[in-house]
N, CA, C, O and CB atoms as a CASP TS submission, in Angstrom:
PFRMAT TS
TARGET T0000
AUTHOR 0000-0000-0000
METHOD Language model
MODEL 1
PARENT N/A
ATOM      1  N   MET     1       8.044  -3.771 -10.541  1.00  0.00           N
ATOM      2  CA  MET     1       6.984  -3.350  -9.651  1.00  0.00           C
ATOM      3  C   MET     1       5.784  -2.832 -10.436  1.00  0.00           C
ATOM      4  O   MET     1       4.648  -2.950  -9.978  1.00  0.00           O
ATOM      5  CB  MET     1       7.492  -2.284  -8.695  1.00  0.00           C
ATOM      6  N   ASP     2       6.026  -2.259 -11.617  1.00  0.00           N
ATOM      7  CA  ASP     2       4.923  -1.717 -12.413  1.00  0.00           C
ATOM      8  C   ASP     2       3.923  -2.805 -12.791  1.00  0.00           C
ATOM      9  O   ASP     2       2.714  -2.574 -12.789  1.00  0.00           O
ATOM     10  CB  ASP     2       5.462  -1.042 -13.676  1.00  0.00           C
ATOM     11  N   GLN     3       4.424  -3.976 -13.112  1.00  0.00           N
ATOM     12  CA  GLN     3       3.543  -5.080 -13.497  1.00  0.00           C
ATOM     13  C   GLN     3       2.680  -5.516 -12.309  1.00  0.00           C
ATOM     14  O   GLN     3       1.486  -5.769 -12.467  1.00  0.00           O
ATOM     15  CB  GLN     3       4.372  -6.275 -14.026  1.00  0.00           C
ATOM     16  N   ALA     4       3.277  -5.600 -11.139  1.00  0.00           N
ATOM     17  CA  ALA     4       2.519  -5.965  -9.940  1.00  0.00           C
ATOM     18  C   ALA     4       1.475  -4.892  -9.624  1.00  0.00           C
ATOM     19  O   ALA     4       0.358  -5.216  -9.223  1.00  0.00           O
ATOM     20  CB  ALA     4       3.469  -6.162  -8.733  1.00  0.00           C
ATOM     21  N   ARG     5       1.828  -3.631  -9.802  1.00  0.00           N
ATOM     22  CA  ARG     5       0.890  -2.530  -9.547  1.00  0.00           C
ATOM     23  C   ARG     5      -0.287  -2.606 -10.508  1.00  0.00           C
ATOM     24  O   ARG     5      -1.431  -2.393 -10.106  1.00  0.00           O
ATOM     25  CB  ARG     5       1.599  -1.162  -9.679  1.00  0.00           C
ATOM     26  N   HIS     6      -0.020  -2.904 -11.760  1.00  0.00           N
ATOM     27  CA  HIS     6      -1.082  -3.026 -12.765  1.00  0.00           C
ATOM     28  C   HIS     6      -2.028  -4.182 -12.422  1.00  0.00           C
ATOM     29  O   HIS     6      -3.246  -4.039 -12.530  1.00  0.00           O
ATOM     30  CB  HIS     6      -0.473  -3.237 -14.170  1.00  0.00           C
ATOM     31  N   ARG     7      -1.475  -5.316 -12.012  1.00  0.00           N
ATOM     32  CA  ARG     7      -2.311  -6.464 -11.621  1.00  0.00           C
ATOM     33  C   ARG     7      -3.177  -6.118 -10.419  1.00  0.00           C
ATOM     34  O   ARG     7      -4.335  -6.528 -10.347  1.00  0.00           O
ATOM     35  CB  ARG     7      -1.436  -7.692 -11.302  1.00  0.00           C
ATOM     36  N   PHE     8      -2.618  -5.363  -9.475  1.00  0.00           N
ATOM     37  CA  PHE     8      -3.367  -4.954  -8.290  1.00  0.00           C
ATOM     38  C   PHE     8      -4.535  -4.044  -8.683  1.00  0.00           C
ATOM     39  O   PHE     8      -5.642  -4.204  -8.167  1.00  0.00           O
ATOM     40  CB  PHE     8      -2.439  -4.236  -7.286  1.00  0.00           C
ATOM     41  N   ASP     9      -4.299  -3.101  -9.583  1.00  0.00           N
ATOM     42  CA  ASP     9      -5.375  -2.226 -10.052  1.00  0.00           C
ATOM     43  C   ASP     9      -6.496  -3.032 -10.700  1.00  0.00           C
ATOM     44  O   ASP     9      -7.674  -2.778 -10.447  1.00  0.00           O
ATOM     45  CB  ASP     9      -4.828  -1.192 -11.045  1.00  0.00           C
ATOM     46  N   LYS    10      -6.135  -3.994 -11.528  1.00  0.00           N
ATOM     47  CA  LYS    10      -7.153  -4.832 -12.175  1.00  0.00           C
ATOM     48  C   LYS    10      -7.949  -5.621 -11.135  1.00  0.00           C
ATOM     49  O   LYS    10      -9.171  -5.728 -11.234  1.00  0.00           O
ATOM     50  CB  LYS    10      -6.496  -5.798 -13.184  1.00  0.00           C
ATOM     51  N   TYR    11      -7.256  -6.168 -10.146  1.00  0.00           N
ATOM     52  CA  TYR    11      -7.926  -6.908  -9.075  1.00  0.00           C
ATOM     53  C   TYR    11      -8.907  -6.004  -8.332  1.00  0.00           C
ATOM     54  O   TYR    11     -10.053  -6.389  -8.102  1.00  0.00           O
ATOM     55  CB  TYR    11      -6.891  -7.495  -8.094  1.00  0.00           C
ATOM     56  N   LEU    12      -8.466  -4.810  -7.956  1.00  0.00           N
ATOM     57  CA  LEU    12      -9.329  -3.895  -7.213  1.00  0.00           C
ATOM     58  C   LEU    12     -10.582  -3.538  -7.998  1.00  0.00           C
ATOM     59  O   LEU    12     -11.680  -3.501  -7.442  1.00  0.00           O
ATOM     60  CB  LEU    12      -8.568  -2.630  -6.854  1.00  0.00           C
ATOM     61  N   ASN    13     -10.422  -3.278  -9.277  1.00  0.00           N
ATOM     62  CA  ASN    13     -11.579  -2.915 -10.100  1.00  0.00           C
ATOM     63  C   ASN    13     -12.547  -4.076 -10.261  1.00  0.00           C
ATOM     64  O   ASN    13     -13.761  -3.868 -10.278  1.00  0.00           O
ATOM     65  CB  ASN    13     -11.122  -2.437 -11.467  1.00  0.00           C
ATOM     66  N   ARG    14     -12.038  -5.284 -10.380  1.00  0.00           N
ATOM     67  CA  ARG    14     -12.923  -6.458 -10.454  1.00  0.00           C
ATOM     68  C   ARG    14     -13.633  -6.670  -9.128  1.00  0.00           C
ATOM     69  O   ARG    14     -14.833  -6.940  -9.098  1.00  0.00           O
ATOM     70  CB  ARG    14     -12.124  -7.725 -10.837  1.00  0.00           C
ATOM     71  N   ARG    15     -12.907  -6.551  -8.047  1.00  0.00           N
ATOM     72  CA  ARG    15     -13.449  -6.858  -6.720  1.00  0.00           C
ATOM     73  C   ARG    15     -14.420  -5.805  -6.207  1.00  0.00           C
ATOM     74  O   ARG    15     -15.452  -6.136  -5.623  1.00  0.00           O
ATOM     75  CB  ARG    15     -12.327  -7.013  -5.737  1.00  0.00           C
ATOM     76  N   TYR    16     -14.085  -4.528  -6.428  1.00  0.00           N
ATOM     77  CA  TYR    16     -14.868  -3.457  -5.823  1.00  0.00           C
ATOM     78  C   TYR    16     -15.644  -2.593  -6.817  1.00  0.00           C
ATOM     79  O   TYR    16     -16.415  -1.725  -6.407  1.00  0.00           O
ATOM     80  CB  TYR    16     -13.968  -2.589  -5.032  1.00  0.00           C
ATOM     81  N   GLY    17     -15.452  -2.816  -8.104  1.00  0.00           N
ATOM     82  CA  GLY    17     -16.218  -2.072  -9.108  1.00  0.00           C
ATOM     83  C   GLY    17     -16.026  -0.572  -9.014  1.00  0.00           C
ATOM     84  O   GLY    17     -14.904  -0.075  -8.928  1.00  0.00           O
ATOM     85  N   GLN    18     -17.135   0.134  -9.031  1.00  0.00           N
ATOM     86  CA  GLN    18     -17.111   1.594  -9.088  1.00  0.00           C
ATOM     87  C   GLN    18     -17.090   2.275  -7.716  1.00  0.00           C
ATOM     88  O   GLN    18     -17.250   3.493  -7.635  1.00  0.00           O
ATOM     89  CB  GLN    18     -18.297   2.076  -9.853  1.00  0.00           C
ATOM     90  N   SER    19     -16.897   1.516  -6.651  1.00  0.00           N
ATOM     91  CA  SER    19     -16.842   2.138  -5.325  1.00  0.00           C
ATOM     92  C   SER    19     -15.556   2.956  -5.192  1.00  0.00           C
ATOM     93  O   SER    19     -14.700   2.933  -6.076  1.00  0.00           O
ATOM     94  CB  SER    19     -16.923   1.060  -4.204  1.00  0.00           C
ATOM     95  N   THR    20     -15.435   3.666  -4.093  1.00  0.00           N
ATOM     96  CA  THR    20     -14.226   4.465  -3.863  1.00  0.00           C
ATOM     97  C   THR    20     -13.063   3.623  -3.333  1.00  0.00           C
ATOM     98  O   THR    20     -11.936   4.111  -3.241  1.00  0.00           O
ATOM     99  CB  THR    20     -14.527   5.591  -2.883  1.00  0.00           C
ATOM    100  N   THR    21     -13.329   2.373  -2.989  1.00  0.00           N
ATOM    101  CA  THR    21     -12.288   1.513  -2.421  1.00  0.00           C
ATOM    102  C   THR    21     -11.070   1.373  -3.330  1.00  0.00           C
ATOM    103  O   THR    21      -9.948   1.503  -2.841  1.00  0.00           O
ATOM    104  CB  THR    21     -12.857   0.146  -2.133  1.00  0.00           C
ATOM    105  N   PRO    22     -11.235   1.111  -4.641  1.00  0.00           N
ATOM    106  CA  PRO    22     -10.027   0.995  -5.475  1.00  0.00           C
ATOM    107  C   PRO    22      -9.163   2.250  -5.455  1.00  0.00           C
ATOM    108  O   PRO    22      -7.936   2.161  -5.444  1.00  0.00           O
ATOM    109  CB  PRO    22     -10.417   0.684  -6.900  1.00  0.00           C
ATOM    110  N   LYS    23      -9.797   3.408  -5.450  1.00  0.00           N
ATOM    111  CA  LYS    23      -9.037   4.658  -5.431  1.00  0.00           C
ATOM    112  C   LYS    23      -8.247   4.799  -4.125  1.00  0.00           C
ATOM    113  O   LYS    23      -7.081   5.193  -4.142  1.00  0.00           O
ATOM    114  CB  LYS    23      -9.982   5.860  -5.612  1.00  0.00           C
ATOM    115  N   CYS    24      -8.882   4.479  -3.004  1.00  0.00           N
ATOM    116  CA  CYS    24      -8.206   4.584  -1.706  1.00  0.00           C
ATOM    117  C   CYS    24      -7.065   3.573  -1.592  1.00  0.00           C
ATOM    118  O   CYS    24      -5.968   3.915  -1.152  1.00  0.00           O
ATOM    119  CB  CYS    24      -9.210   4.375  -0.563  1.00  0.00           C
ATOM    120  N   TYR    25      -7.329   2.333  -1.987  1.00  0.00           N
ATOM    121  CA  TYR    25      -6.293   1.309  -1.912  1.00  0.00           C
ATOM    122  C   TYR    25      -5.129   1.631  -2.844  1.00  0.00           C
ATOM    123  O   TYR    25      -3.969   1.424  -2.487  1.00  0.00           O
ATOM    124  CB  TYR    25      -6.876  -0.061  -2.255  1.00  0.00           C
ATOM    125  N   ALA    26      -5.436   2.138  -4.038  1.00  0.00           N
ATOM    126  CA  ALA    26      -4.373   2.505  -4.972  1.00  0.00           C
ATOM    127  C   ALA    26      -3.518   3.625  -4.388  1.00  0.00           C
ATOM    128  O   ALA    26      -2.294   3.609  -4.515  1.00  0.00           O
ATOM    129  CB  ALA    26      -4.964   2.935  -6.328  1.00  0.00           C
ATOM    130  N   SER    27      -4.158   4.583  -3.757  1.00  0.00           N
ATOM    131  CA  SER    27      -3.423   5.671  -3.124  1.00  0.00           C
ATOM    132  C   SER    27      -2.537   5.147  -1.994  1.00  0.00           C
ATOM    133  O   SER    27      -1.381   5.549  -1.867  1.00  0.00           O
ATOM    134  CB  SER    27      -4.394   6.730  -2.590  1.00  0.00           C
ATOM    135  N   ASP    28      -3.086   4.247  -1.176  1.00  0.00           N
ATOM    136  CA  ASP    28      -2.299   3.648  -0.089  1.00  0.00           C
ATOM    137  C   ASP    28      -1.076   2.931  -0.639  1.00  0.00           C
ATOM    138  O   ASP    28       0.023   3.052  -0.097  1.00  0.00           O
ATOM    139  CB  ASP    28      -3.160   2.668   0.728  1.00  0.00           C
ATOM    140  N   LEU    29      -1.273   2.186  -1.716  1.00  0.00           N
ATOM    141  CA  LEU    29      -0.153   1.449  -2.301  1.00  0.00           C
ATOM    142  C   LEU    29       0.895   2.402  -2.864  1.00  0.00           C
ATOM    143  O   LEU    29       2.093   2.161  -2.713  1.00  0.00           O
ATOM    144  CB  LEU    29      -0.650   0.505  -3.400  1.00  0.00           C
ATOM    145  N   ASP    30       0.463   3.472  -3.506  1.00  0.00           N
ATOM    146  CA  ASP    30       1.412   4.452  -4.040  1.00  0.00           C
ATOM    147  C   ASP    30       2.256   5.072  -2.926  1.00  0.00           C
ATOM    148  O   ASP    30       3.453   5.299  -3.099  1.00  0.00           O
ATOM    149  CB  ASP    30       0.666   5.552  -4.806  1.00  0.00           C
ATOM    150  N   ILE    31       1.627   5.341  -1.790  1.00  0.00           N
ATOM    151  CA  ILE    31       2.357   5.897  -0.646  1.00  0.00           C
ATOM    152  C   ILE    31       3.428   4.910  -0.191  1.00  0.00           C
ATOM    153  O   ILE    31       4.561   5.303   0.089  1.00  0.00           O
ATOM    154  CB  ILE    31       1.388   6.226   0.523  1.00  0.00           C
ATOM    155  N   PHE    32       3.071   3.638  -0.117  1.00  0.00           N
ATOM    156  CA  PHE    32       4.042   2.620   0.294  1.00  0.00           C
ATOM    157  C   PHE    32       5.159   2.481  -0.732  1.00  0.00           C
ATOM    158  O   PHE    32       6.330   2.381  -0.366  1.00  0.00           O
ATOM    159  CB  PHE    32       3.347   1.268   0.498  1.00  0.00           C
ATOM    160  N   LEU    33       4.806   2.473  -2.012  1.00  0.00           N
ATOM    161  CA  LEU    33       5.821   2.319  -3.055  1.00  0.00           C
ATOM    162  C   LEU    33       6.820   3.471  -3.038  1.00  0.00           C
ATOM    163  O   LEU    33       8.011   3.262  -3.265  1.00  0.00           O
ATOM    164  CB  LEU    33       5.157   2.226  -4.428  1.00  0.00           C
ATOM    165  N   ARG    34       6.346   4.680  -2.771  1.00  0.00           N
ATOM    166  CA  ARG    34       7.275   5.811  -2.654  1.00  0.00           C
ATOM    167  C   ARG    34       8.206   5.613  -1.459  1.00  0.00           C
ATOM    168  O   ARG    34       9.375   5.997  -1.500  1.00  0.00           O
ATOM    169  CB  ARG    34       6.498   7.142  -2.513  1.00  0.00           C
ATOM    170  N   ALA    35       7.681   5.019  -0.410  1.00  0.00           N
ATOM    171  CA  ALA    35       8.480   4.815   0.801  1.00  0.00           C
ATOM    172  C   ALA    35       9.590   3.776   0.600  1.00  0.00           C
ATOM    173  O   ALA    35      10.676   3.915   1.162  1.00  0.00           O
ATOM    174  CB  ALA    35       7.577   4.383   1.949  1.00  0.00           C
ATOM    175  N   ILE    36       9.322   2.743  -0.195  1.00  0.00           N
ATOM    176  CA  ILE    36      10.324   1.680  -0.358  1.00  0.00           C
ATOM    177  C   ILE    36      11.206   1.862  -1.582  1.00  0.00           C
ATOM    178  O   ILE    36      12.204   1.157  -1.730  1.00  0.00           O
ATOM    179  CB  ILE    36       9.642   0.347  -0.441  1.00  0.00           C
ATOM    180  N   GLY    37      10.862   2.780  -2.449  1.00  0.00           N
ATOM    181  CA  GLY    37      11.684   3.025  -3.631  1.00  0.00           C
ATOM    182  C   GLY    37      11.495   1.974  -4.702  1.00  0.00           C
ATOM    183  O   GLY    37      10.371   1.552  -4.971  1.00  0.00           O
ATOM    184  N   ASP    38      12.579   1.551  -5.312  1.00  0.00           N
ATOM    185  CA  ASP    38      12.531   0.665  -6.477  1.00  0.00           C
ATOM    186  C   ASP    38      12.548  -0.820  -6.145  1.00  0.00           C
ATOM    187  O   ASP    38      12.801  -1.638  -7.029  1.00  0.00           O
ATOM    188  CB  ASP    38      13.674   0.966  -7.370  1.00  0.00           C
ATOM    189  N   LYS    39      12.289  -1.187  -4.914  1.00  0.00           N
ATOM    190  CA  LYS    39      12.342  -2.602  -4.539  1.00  0.00           C
ATOM    191  C   LYS    39      11.226  -3.399  -5.198  1.00  0.00           C
ATOM    192  O   LYS    39      10.103  -2.919  -5.351  1.00  0.00           O
ATOM    193  CB  LYS    39      12.259  -2.752  -3.025  1.00  0.00           C
ATOM    194  N   GLU    40      11.556  -4.619  -5.582  1.00  0.00           N
ATOM    195  CA  GLU    40      10.546  -5.560  -6.057  1.00  0.00           C
ATOM    196  C   GLU    40       9.790  -6.111  -4.855  1.00  0.00           C
ATOM    197  O   GLU    40      10.325  -6.107  -3.747  1.00  0.00           O
ATOM    198  CB  GLU    40      11.191  -6.712  -6.887  1.00  0.00           C
ATOM    199  N   PRO    41       8.564  -6.583  -5.044  1.00  0.00           N
ATOM    200  CA  PRO    41       7.772  -7.089  -3.908  1.00  0.00           C
ATOM    201  C   PRO    41       8.503  -8.132  -3.064  1.00  0.00           C
ATOM    202  O   PRO    41       8.425  -8.096  -1.836  1.00  0.00           O
ATOM    203  CB  PRO    41       6.486  -7.686  -4.417  1.00  0.00           C
ATOM    204  N   ALA    42       9.201  -9.047  -3.700  1.00  0.00           N
ATOM    205  CA  ALA    42       9.891 -10.112  -2.964  1.00  0.00           C
ATOM    206  C   ALA    42      11.070  -9.584  -2.142  1.00  0.00           C
ATOM    207  O   ALA    42      11.547 -10.264  -1.233  1.00  0.00           O
ATOM    208  CB  ALA    42      10.382 -11.178  -3.934  1.00  0.00           C
ATOM    209  N   ALA    43      11.537  -8.379  -2.458  1.00  0.00           N
ATOM    210  CA  ALA    43      12.690  -7.818  -1.763  1.00  0.00           C
ATOM    211  C   ALA    43      12.298  -6.966  -0.548  1.00  0.00           C
ATOM    212  O   ALA    43      13.168  -6.510   0.194  1.00  0.00           O
ATOM    213  CB  ALA    43      13.505  -6.983  -2.726  1.00  0.00           C
ATOM    214  N   VAL    44      11.003  -6.753  -0.346  1.00  0.00           N
ATOM    215  CA  VAL    44      10.553  -5.950   0.796  1.00  0.00           C
ATOM    216  C   VAL    44      10.746  -6.763   2.071  1.00  0.00           C
ATOM    217  O   VAL    44      10.347  -7.925   2.149  1.00  0.00           O
ATOM    218  CB  VAL    44       9.054  -5.517   0.632  1.00  0.00           C
ATOM    219  N   THR    45      11.365  -6.134   3.068  1.00  0.00           N
ATOM    220  CA  THR    45      11.696  -6.825   4.306  1.00  0.00           C
ATOM    221  C   THR    45      10.829  -6.345   5.464  1.00  0.00           C
ATOM    222  O   THR    45      10.106  -5.356   5.350  1.00  0.00           O
ATOM    223  CB  THR    45      13.166  -6.628   4.639  1.00  0.00           C
ATOM    224  N   ALA    46      10.915  -7.055   6.563  1.00  0.00           N
ATOM    225  CA  ALA    46      10.219  -6.644   7.780  1.00  0.00           C
ATOM    226  C   ALA    46      10.728  -5.278   8.233  1.00  0.00           C
ATOM    227  O   ALA    46       9.958  -4.468   8.750  1.00  0.00           O
ATOM    228  CB  ALA    46      10.409  -7.694   8.901  1.00  0.00           C
ATOM    229  N   ALA    47      12.003  -5.024   8.044  1.00  0.00           N
ATOM    230  CA  ALA    47      12.565  -3.723   8.404  1.00  0.00           C
ATOM    231  C   ALA    47      11.945  -2.603   7.565  1.00  0.00           C
ATOM    232  O   ALA    47      11.717  -1.503   8.069  1.00  0.00           O
ATOM    233  CB  ALA    47      14.092  -3.734   8.225  1.00  0.00           C
ATOM    234  N   ASP    48      11.670  -2.881   6.283  1.00  0.00           N
ATOM    235  CA  ASP    48      10.990  -1.902   5.431  1.00  0.00           C
ATOM    236  C   ASP    48       9.591  -1.605   5.971  1.00  0.00           C
ATOM    237  O   ASP    48       9.158  -0.453   6.009  1.00  0.00           O
ATOM    238  CB  ASP    48      10.905  -2.416   3.974  1.00  0.00           C
ATOM    239  N   MET    49       8.904  -2.647   6.381  1.00  0.00           N
ATOM    240  CA  MET    49       7.547  -2.488   6.925  1.00  0.00           C
ATOM    241  C   MET    49       7.594  -1.689   8.226  1.00  0.00           C
ATOM    242  O   MET    49       6.779  -0.790   8.436  1.00  0.00           O
ATOM    243  CB  MET    49       6.882  -3.872   7.167  1.00  0.00           C
ATOM    244  N   ASP    50       8.542  -2.016   9.092  1.00  0.00           N
ATOM    245  CA  ASP    50       8.679  -1.292  10.355  1.00  0.00           C
ATOM    246  C   ASP    50       8.967   0.190  10.112  1.00  0.00           C
ATOM    247  O   ASP    50       8.400   1.060  10.773  1.00  0.00           O
ATOM    248  CB  ASP    50       9.795  -1.913  11.206  1.00  0.00           C
ATOM    249  N   ALA    51       9.853   0.463   9.158  1.00  0.00           N
ATOM    250  CA  ALA    51      10.190   1.854   8.845  1.00  0.00           C
ATOM    251  C   ALA    51       8.969   2.591   8.295  1.00  0.00           C
ATOM    252  O   ALA    51       8.746   3.759   8.613  1.00  0.00           O
ATOM    253  CB  ALA    51      11.353   1.915   7.830  1.00  0.00           C
ATOM    254  N   PHE    52       8.182   1.904   7.469  1.00  0.00           N
ATOM    255  CA  PHE    52       6.965   2.507   6.918  1.00  0.00           C
ATOM    256  C   PHE    52       5.983   2.844   8.037  1.00  0.00           C
ATOM    257  O   PHE    52       5.431   3.944   8.075  1.00  0.00           O
ATOM    258  CB  PHE    52       6.304   1.558   5.893  1.00  0.00           C
ATOM    259  N   ILE    53       5.770   1.905   8.936  1.00  0.00           N
ATOM    260  CA  ILE    53       4.848   2.131  10.058  1.00  0.00           C
ATOM    261  C   ILE    53       5.347   3.283  10.923  1.00  0.00           C
ATOM    262  O   ILE    53       4.566   4.158  11.296  1.00  0.00           O
ATOM    263  CB  ILE    53       4.693   0.846  10.912  1.00  0.00           C
ATOM    264  N   ASP    54       6.626   3.292  11.241  1.00  0.00           N
ATOM    265  CA  ASP    54       7.197   4.368  12.057  1.00  0.00           C
ATOM    266  C   ASP    54       7.006   5.732  11.388  1.00  0.00           C
ATOM    267  O   ASP    54       6.673   6.716  12.049  1.00  0.00           O
ATOM    268  CB  ASP    54       8.694   4.109  12.308  1.00  0.00           C
ATOM    269  N   ASP    55       7.218   5.779  10.079  1.00  0.00           N
ATOM    270  CA  ASP    55       7.046   7.024   9.333  1.00  0.00           C
ATOM    271  C   ASP    55       5.588   7.495   9.371  1.00  0.00           C
ATOM    272  O   ASP    55       5.311   8.686   9.511  1.00  0.00           O
ATOM    273  CB  ASP    55       7.505   6.839   7.879  1.00  0.00           C
ATOM    274  N   GLN    56       4.673   6.546   9.243  1.00  0.00           N
ATOM    275  CA  GLN    56       3.252   6.885   9.281  1.00  0.00           C
ATOM    276  C   GLN    56       2.855   7.414  10.657  1.00  0.00           C
ATOM    277  O   GLN    56       2.105   8.384  10.765  1.00  0.00           O
ATOM    278  CB  GLN    56       2.400   5.660   8.918  1.00  0.00           C
ATOM    279  N   LEU    57       3.358   6.774  11.693  1.00  0.00           N
ATOM    280  CA  LEU    57       3.082   7.240  13.057  1.00  0.00           C
ATOM    281  C   LEU    57       3.674   8.624  13.289  1.00  0.00           C
ATOM    282  O   LEU    57       3.038   9.484  13.899  1.00  0.00           O
ATOM    283  CB  LEU    57       3.641   6.249  14.090  1.00  0.00           C
ATOM    284  N   ALA    58       4.884   8.835  12.805  1.00  0.00           N
ATOM    285  CA  ALA    58       5.547  10.130  12.974  1.00  0.00           C
ATOM    286  C   ALA    58       4.810  11.238  12.222  1.00  0.00           C
ATOM    287  O   ALA    58       4.891  12.411  12.589  1.00  0.00           O
ATOM    288  CB  ALA    58       6.999  10.049  12.493  1.00  0.00           C
ATOM    289  N   SER    59       4.086  10.851  11.158  1.00  0.00           N
ATOM    290  CA  SER    59       3.299  11.825  10.399  1.00  0.00           C
ATOM    291  C   SER    59       1.995  12.180  11.099  1.00  0.00           C
ATOM    292  O   SER    59       1.255  13.055  10.650  1.00  0.00           O
ATOM    293  CB  SER    59       3.002  11.289   9.011  1.00  0.00           C
ATOM    294  N   GLY    60       1.722  11.494  12.201  1.00  0.00           N
ATOM    295  CA  GLY    60       0.519  11.799  12.974  1.00  0.00           C
ATOM    296  C   GLY    60      -0.735  11.076  12.517  1.00  0.00           C
ATOM    297  O   GLY    60      -1.845  11.440  12.905  1.00  0.00           O
ATOM    298  N   LEU    61      -0.560  10.050  11.690  1.00  0.00           N
ATOM    299  CA  LEU    61      -1.727   9.312  11.220  1.00  0.00           C
ATOM    300  C   LEU    61      -2.300   8.446  12.328  1.00  0.00           C
ATOM    301  O   LEU    61      -1.582   7.972  13.208  1.00  0.00           O
ATOM    302  CB  LEU    61      -1.367   8.451  10.012  1.00  0.00           C
ATOM    303  N   LYS    62      -3.596   8.254  12.264  1.00  0.00           N
ATOM    304  CA  LYS    62      -4.279   7.419  13.255  1.00  0.00           C
ATOM    305  C   LYS    62      -4.036   5.944  12.943  1.00  0.00           C
ATOM    306  O   LYS    62      -3.826   5.577  11.787  1.00  0.00           O
ATOM    307  CB  LYS    62      -5.802   7.727  13.282  1.00  0.00           C
ATOM    308  N   PRO    63      -4.064   5.110  13.965  1.00  0.00           N
ATOM    309  CA  PRO    63      -3.858   3.675  13.750  1.00  0.00           C
ATOM    310  C   PRO    63      -4.807   3.069  12.725  1.00  0.00           C
ATOM    311  O   PRO    63      -4.409   2.164  11.992  1.00  0.00           O
ATOM    312  CB  PRO    63      -4.009   2.945  15.048  1.00  0.00           C
ATOM    313  N   ILE    64      -6.043   3.536  12.651  1.00  0.00           N
ATOM    314  CA  ILE    64      -6.983   2.965  11.687  1.00  0.00           C
ATOM    315  C   ILE    64      -6.514   3.200  10.247  1.00  0.00           C
ATOM    316  O   ILE    64      -6.680   2.335   9.388  1.00  0.00           O
ATOM    317  CB  ILE    64      -8.382   3.564  11.891  1.00  0.00           C
ATOM    318  N   THR    65      -5.932   4.366   9.991  1.00  0.00           N
ATOM    319  CA  THR    65      -5.413   4.670   8.654  1.00  0.00           C
ATOM    320  C   THR    65      -4.194   3.812   8.349  1.00  0.00           C
ATOM    321  O   THR    65      -4.071   3.265   7.253  1.00  0.00           O
ATOM    322  CB  THR    65      -5.055   6.163   8.534  1.00  0.00           C
ATOM    323  N   ILE    66      -3.306   3.697   9.306  1.00  0.00           N
ATOM    324  CA  ILE    66      -2.112   2.874   9.114  1.00  0.00           C
ATOM    325  C   ILE    66      -2.505   1.420   8.895  1.00  0.00           C
ATOM    326  O   ILE    66      -1.931   0.747   8.040  1.00  0.00           O
ATOM    327  CB  ILE    66      -1.163   2.996  10.324  1.00  0.00           C
ATOM    328  N   ASN    67      -3.468   0.933   9.650  1.00  0.00           N
ATOM    329  CA  ASN    67      -3.914  -0.453   9.485  1.00  0.00           C
ATOM    330  C   ASN    67      -4.554  -0.684   8.126  1.00  0.00           C
ATOM    331  O   ASN    67      -4.389  -1.754   7.539  1.00  0.00           O
ATOM    332  CB  ASN    67      -4.898  -0.824  10.583  1.00  0.00           C
ATOM    333  N   ARG    68      -5.288   0.311   7.613  1.00  0.00           N
ATOM    334  CA  ARG    68      -5.852   0.173   6.266  1.00  0.00           C
ATOM    335  C   ARG    68      -4.730   0.087   5.239  1.00  0.00           C
ATOM    336  O   ARG    68      -4.797  -0.713   4.306  1.00  0.00           O
ATOM    337  CB  ARG    68      -6.794   1.358   5.938  1.00  0.00           C
ATOM    338  N   ARG    69      -3.710   0.905   5.411  1.00  0.00           N
ATOM    339  CA  ARG    69      -2.582   0.863   4.478  1.00  0.00           C
ATOM    340  C   ARG    69      -1.853  -0.475   4.555  1.00  0.00           C
ATOM    341  O   ARG    69      -1.421  -1.007   3.532  1.00  0.00           O
ATOM    342  CB  ARG    69      -1.607   2.009   4.769  1.00  0.00           C
ATOM    343  N   LEU    70      -1.718  -1.011   5.744  1.00  0.00           N
ATOM    344  CA  LEU    70      -1.099  -2.330   5.890  1.00  0.00           C
ATOM    345  C   LEU    70      -1.963  -3.413   5.256  1.00  0.00           C
ATOM    346  O   LEU    70      -1.441  -4.356   4.661  1.00  0.00           O
ATOM    347  CB  LEU    70      -0.860  -2.649   7.370  1.00  0.00           C
ATOM    348  N   ALA    71      -3.277  -3.283   5.379  1.00  0.00           N
ATOM    349  CA  ALA    71      -4.184  -4.253   4.738  1.00  0.00           C
ATOM    350  C   ALA    71      -4.051  -4.176   3.230  1.00  0.00           C
ATOM    351  O   ALA    71      -4.097  -5.199   2.548  1.00  0.00           O
ATOM    352  CB  ALA    71      -5.652  -3.999   5.155  1.00  0.00           C
ATOM    353  N   THR    72      -3.886  -2.978   2.708  1.00  0.00           N
ATOM    354  CA  THR    72      -3.680  -2.807   1.271  1.00  0.00           C
ATOM    355  C   THR    72      -2.406  -3.506   0.827  1.00  0.00           C
ATOM    356  O   THR    72      -2.393  -4.220  -0.176  1.00  0.00           O
ATOM    357  CB  THR    72      -3.622  -1.316   0.906  1.00  0.00           C
ATOM    358  N   ILE    73      -1.337  -3.296   1.581  1.00  0.00           N
ATOM    359  CA  ILE    73      -0.056  -3.917   1.237  1.00  0.00           C
ATOM    360  C   ILE    73      -0.169  -5.429   1.324  1.00  0.00           C
ATOM    361  O   ILE    73       0.364  -6.143   0.474  1.00  0.00           O
ATOM    362  CB  ILE    73       1.066  -3.410   2.165  1.00  0.00           C
ATOM    363  N   HIS    74      -0.850  -5.915   2.332  1.00  0.00           N
ATOM    364  CA  HIS    74      -1.031  -7.349   2.499  1.00  0.00           C
ATOM    365  C   HIS    74      -1.792  -7.943   1.306  1.00  0.00           C
ATOM    366  O   HIS    74      -1.452  -9.019   0.813  1.00  0.00           O
ATOM    367  CB  HIS    74      -1.777  -7.643   3.811  1.00  0.00           C
ATOM    368  N   THR    75      -2.798  -7.244   0.864  1.00  0.00           N
ATOM    369  CA  THR    75      -3.595  -7.706  -0.290  1.00  0.00           C
ATOM    370  C   THR    75      -2.748  -7.778  -1.532  1.00  0.00           C
ATOM    371  O   THR    75      -3.244  -8.144  -2.598  1.00  0.00           O
ATOM    372  CB  THR    75      -4.792  -6.782  -0.536  1.00  0.00           C
TER
END
């Protein structure tokens, strides 16, 4: 997972430069990675995604924040 995370950071910096977007997306990804543990990207299941969304909703986050985090994961 570390290699995939590093590639994502490089992509964000190329795509968004010095804006705050890379920092926010990196934070979103870190939150997701803590939620799924040591799973490799290919091992993440729909059930993992559902559990992540449920946890975010239970934390009181607004749908716009959850959707941004899902967009980060999708990217």
